[in-house]
N, C-alpha and C positions, 0 to 999 in steps of 0.2 A: 252234852245237852245243856247243862247248867252254864258252862262256859259261853256257849252261843247266846244264851239268854242274857247273861251279864254284858256281853259285847253289844248286843242289840239295845239294851237299856242305855249303855253309855253313848252309843251312836244317836239314839233318839233324844237323849238329853242335850247333846251338843247341837243337834239340828233344831230343837225347839228354841234354845237360846239364840241360835243364829237367825232364825226367822224373826223373832222379836227384835233383835238388834238391827237387822236389815230394814225392817219396816220403820223403826224409830229413826234410823239414819236418813231414809228417804223423806220422812215427815219433817225432820229438822232442816233438810236442804230446801224442801218446798216452802217452808215458813220463812226462810232467810234469802230466797232468790226472788228477784223482781220478775214480773212477767215480761217486761221489755227486754231485760238482759237475756232471758231464755229465748225469746223470739229472734233477737238479733244474733245470738251466738250459736244456737242449735243447728241452724241451716248450714253455715260454713263448715262447722265441725263434722256434721253428718256427710256433707258432700265430699270432704277430704277423705274420710274413711271409705265411703262407698266407691270413690274413683280409684283409689289405690287397690281396694279389694277386687274390683272388676278387672283392673289392668292385669293383676296376677292370675285371675281366674281364666281369662281368655288367652293369655300368653303362656301359661304354665301347664301345657298338656302333659299327661303322664310320660315320664322318662325323658322329657325335654330338658334342655340345659337350665331353663328357668325353674322347672319343677324340682330338679335335683339340687339346685343351689338357692332355693327361694329365701331361706332365712338369711343367708349371707348377703343376697341382693337387698333384702329389706334392711339389714343392719347398715349397709353402705348408704342407702337412701336416708336413713335416720341420722347417721353421723354427718352426712353432707348438709342436711337441713340444719343441724346444730351449728356447723361451721359457718353457714350462710347467716344465720341469726346472730351469732357472735360478732360477725363483721359489721352488721347494720345496726345493732342495738345502741352503740355509742351515738350514732346519728339521730336516733330517736330520743336520746336524752339520758341513757343509762350511764352511770359512772361509779356508783357505790361509794363515792368519796364523802357523801353526806348521809349515808344510810345509817340505820341504828348501829349501836356500838359493836355488836358481835361481828357481823360481816365486814364492817369498816376496819376494825383493828386487824382482822384476818388479812385484809388486803394490804394494810400498812406493813405487816410483818414480812410481806413478800419483797418489799423494796429495800430491805436492809443488806442484802448480799450475804447473809449468814443466817444461822438458825436462831430464830427469835420466838419467844413465847410471851404474849401479852396478857393472857388469861391467868387467873389464879390456878395453881396446880391441882386444887381440889376439883376443878372443872376438867377432869382428865381427858374427856373426849375432845374438848375444844383445844386443849394444850397439844394433844397428839396431832390433831388436824393442822395446827399451826406449824408444827415440826414438818409435817408432810408438805405443806405449802412452801415452807422455807427451802426444802430440798428441791422442789419443783423450780422455784425461782433461781436457785443457784445453777441449775442445769439448763433451763429453758428461758429464763428471764422473768423478772418480777412484775408481770402485767396481769390485769384482770382476765384477759382472754385465756391465759395459760391455765388458771384455776378453773375457768368455765369449761375449757376443753377437757380437763380431767373428769369433771362431773358428766360431761356429754359422753365420754368414752364409757364410763361406768353405766350410764343409762342405756347405752347401746348394747353393751356386752350382756347385760342382764336379760335381753330379749331372747337369747339363745336357749337357756333352760326353760323359759316360759313356753317357747314354741315347741320344744321337744316333748315336754311333759303334756302340754295341751293336745298335741297330735296323737299321743297314745290314748287319750281319753275320748276325743271327739272327732278325730280325722283332720285332714289338711284344711278343708274350707273353714271350719269353725276356729281352728288353731290360728289361721291367718288373721281372722277378725280379732281374736283375743290379742295377738301381738300388735296389730295396728292400734288398737285401743290403748294398750300399755305404752306404746311408743309415743302417741300423739295426744293423749288425754291432757288438755291444756294445763290444769292445775299441777300436774306432775311434770310436764314438759317445761313449764316456766320456771319451776323451782331449780332446775339444773343450772340456771344462770345466776343463782344466789350462792355466795361463798358459804357453804355449810357442808358438813360431813355426811348428811343423811343419804345422799345418792351413792356414795362409796360404800357405806355400811350396808345399805339395802342390796347392793350388787353382791357383796361378799356373803351375806347371810342367805341370799337366794341360791347361790351355788352350793352352800352347805345343805340347804333343803333339797336341791337337785340330787345330790349324792345319797341323802337319806331316802328319798322316795324311789330312787333307782334300786337301792339295796333291798327295799321291801317288796319289790316285784317278785312274783312267784317263781320265774325261771332263774332268778339270780341265786347262784350257789354260794357256799361258804367262802371260798377263796376270793371271788370278786367282791363279795360283801365286805370282807375285811379291808380290802384296798379302798373301797368306797367310804368305809368308816374313817380311814386315815385322812382322806381328802375332806370329808365333812367336818371332822374335828379341826383340821388346819384352817379352813375358810371361816369356821365359826370363831376360832380363837383370834384370827386377824381382824374380823369384823368388830370384835369387842374393843379394839383400839379406838374406833370412831364413834361407837354408840354402845353404852353398857346395857343392852336389852337382851343379851343372850340367855338370861334366865327364862325368858318367855319361850325361846326356841327349845331349850333343854326340857322344860316342863311339858311342852307339846310333844316332844320326842317320847318321853315316858308314857304320856297319855295314849299316843297312837300305837306304841309298842304293846301296851296292856290290851287295847282293843284287838290288835292283830293276834296276839297269843291266845286270847280267850276264844276268838272266832275260828282261827285255824290252829287246831291242836296237834297237827302233824309234828312229830318229834324233830324232823330235820329243819322245819321252818322256825320252831321255837328256839332251837339251838343257834340258828343263824341270827335271829333277832337279839338273843342274849349276848352272843359274842360281839355283834355289831355295837351294841350299847357299851359293853365293857371295854372295847377298844376306843370308841369315839370319845367318850367322856374324858379319859386321861389324856388323849391326844389334844382335845380342846383346851383342857386346863394347862397342859404343858406349853402349847402354842401361845396361849394368852400370856403366860408368865414370861416366856422367852421374848415374845414380840414387844411387850411393855418394857422389859429390861433393855432391849436393843434401842428403843426410842429414847429411854432415859439416858443411855450412854451417848447417843448422838447429840442430845440436847445438853448433855453435861448437867442433868438435873436428877440426881438419884431419888429426890423426894417424889418424883412422878410415880414411883412404884408403891409408895406408902401414903400419899396425901389423901387418897379416897377413903382408906380404912380409918384414918384419923379424924375425918370431918363429918361423919354421919350423913352421907348424901341422901339416904332415904328419909330421915327425919326432916332434913332441910326441904326436900321436895314436898313432903306432906304439909309442912308449915305454910309453904306458898300455895299449895293446892287447896287448902281448906280456909284460905283467907277470904272472907266474904267481902271485905272492904274493897279489895282489888279485883273481885269477881274471879279469883283463882289465877290471875295473871301475875307476872313478875312484879314485885314491889321492892324497890331499892332500899327504902328506909327499913322495911320489915326484915329484909335480908341482912343488912348491917346490924340491926338490933339482935337478930338471932345468932349471928356468928360471933358476937362478943361474949356470949354466955358459955359457961362450962358445959360438959356433957350432961351432967345431972340437971342443971338449970334448963337446958334445952328441952328435956322431956317434960319438966314441970310447965314450962312456957307453952308447949304445944297442947298439953292436956287441959290447961286452964282456958285456952282459946276455944278448944272444942267444947268444953263444958259450958261456956258462956253462950256459944252460938248454935248449939246442936238443934234447936227448934227450927232454925232457918235452913238447915242443910237439905231437906227434901226438895224444896223449891230451888235452892241453889244448885243442886246436882242436876236437875232437869235443865236449867239454864246453861250449866256447864257442858252438858252433853250436846245441846244445840250449838253452842259456840265451837266445840271441837269437831263435830261431825256435820255441821251445816255447810253453807256456801263457803268456798275457799277465800272469798274476798272479805270475810269478817276479820275482826281484830285477831292477829296472830295466826291467820290461816296461811296456807302456802302461797296463794296468789297475792296476799297482802305483803308478805316478805319480798316477793318479786317486785311489787310496785314501789316499795320503799327504796329500792336501788335507783329509782329515777328522781329522787329528791335533789333539787339543785341548791346552790349556795344561798339562795333567798328563802329556802324552806318550802318551795313550791314543788308539788308532785307533778311531774311531766309524763306520767304513764299514759299511753294511748288508751282511750276508754274502751275501744273494741276488744283489746286484749283481756280486760277484766270480764267483759261480757262473755267471751269465749270460755273463760275459766268457770264461771257459774253454770253456764249452759252445759258444758261438757260434764261437769260434776253431777248434774241432775240426771242426764242421760245415763251415765255410768251407774248411778245408784239404782235406777229402775232396772237396768240389766242385772245388777247384782242380786236384787230380789228374785228375779226370774231364775238365776243360777242357784240360789239357795233353795228355792222351792223345787227346782229340778233335782238337786241332790236329795231332797226328801223323797221324791217320787221313785228314785232308783236306789234307795238304801238297802234293798234286798239283793242287789246284784253282788258280783264278786268283790272281795275285799281289795284286790289289786286295782279294780276300777275306782273304788271309793276313797282309797287312802290319800291321794293328792288333795282332794277337796276337804276331807275331814281334818287332815293335818293343817292345812291352810286356815280353816275355820277356827281351829283351836288356837293357833298363833294370833289370829285377828282378835278373837274374843278375850284372850288373856291380856293382850296389849291394850285393848279398849278398857278393860277393867283397871289396869294400872293408870291409864290416862285420866280416869275419873278421880283418882286420888292425888295425882301430882299436879304440877303447874299446868294451867290451862293453855295448851298450845296445839292448834290443829295441824301445824306443820310437822309435828313429831310422827304422824302417820306415814310420812315419806320413808321412814326407816324400814317399814315392812310392806310398802305398797305392792311389791311383786306378788305377795300372797293373796291380795285381793283379786288379782287377775288370774290366779290359779284356781279360783272358784268359778270364774266365768265359763270355762268349757262345759260345765254341766247345764248350761242353757240348751244344749243340743237335745236334751230329753224332750223338750217341748216340740221339737220338729220331727219326732219319731212317730210312726203310724201306730205303734202299739203302746203309746203313752197311756198310763192308767187313767188319767183324767178323760182323755178322748174315748177310751173304751167304755168307761162308765157312762159318759154322756150319750154315746151311741146306743147303749142298752136302754137308757131312759127314753130316748127318742123312739126306739123300736117298740118299747112297751106302750108308749102313748099312741103310736100308730096302730098297734094290734088291738088295743082295748075297744075302740069304737066298733071295729069290724065284729068282734066277738059279741058285743051287746046287740048289734043289728041282726046277727045270725040267730041269736036266742029268740028274739022277737018274731 
């Protein structure tokens, strides 16, 4: 009994924070999205989703070929759409040759015909990504389309675990809607055409989440759970190569394991969870070490394995993230000034800056949240990075305006649906743990990552690293369409009481 009370307290705490976060995120987007952009972009985006949804609804009867292979057909459609866009974007003005330094140098390293690293080794994720791009260029050629196709494949493959997990929660119809939103949400879709490692990292970490959530299902026994722990640890370890955010995933794993064990005290279930965690964590750590060692050998850079530990990456990010002068964005002068200091001097440097500016931080943090979670066309948003790839040799940005309008409109629609999903999770929090775990786990990952984003460099595009988990919350929208929805039941009681009250008064008279 005490265990269930603790579990429900933890669930309620996560949901309360999630509701506040989702409302704040929608408010930030409304404040930074123009009405014209929403009006021009919402209709095309909604028509695309509705058309595809209805096409599968009317062609995919139960046990038909389309019904049995729906996710594979969807994935083929998404991949073909990417290949079509990759072929026409150069004609629209995309080249990446005059884009900001990071994606531009990543493209340049592909044309060398050998493994090249242009970033400093302390930027481990970027260095690993450039090794990956160099290998792609050696095998397939050093063109922009090759790197974009790799991102497109990662974005397409990640739809499979989203579909399977969503269908378990809300059935085929809602799962189809979730996958279509995940596939074609403009701010996410556009970012696949930018040379960056977030898409690959998000694909790998989502598959790790898929095996975690599958192992926590009630019917999963100890044997299958151990094999799922092996694959979860493997995918999580490889994802660390491209984005060092696995600490968020591991923390969420411990959180959901605690909630599950307190709520379901059955000995067999607790043993399964404990063995799963005990196997997955060493597998993750071993894979991370071996994968990084392999990359360093391929690049002939043994320092890749030690550069991060020697350069205080967390303190570096905090220094940039708390810099009011640059509004939390990257500042080259501050970066160089910080890196010239010794380890002890860096701590003193950071503490002195915080001590001098602490009164400004409340307002600064509100503004930072708005920049990170507002419209994606803001500075350092995902759509902004996409638009920068259209800068020509004269410094003019040739991005078609309608693409950015779609990005803002789609983001606003998604965040409204996200609030509905979070509230739907709140309404069904008394249901079985098996039903709730995917949403709770995803919310913990999202909230932890949002907390880290408030402290580090202000970059809205970083959310792409965990974007699949946002879509794993959406299936809980289905609660609003159920007849026994608690809100509808209570409203019907109130309406019934109002109808009955005048009759009773009339009879008494």
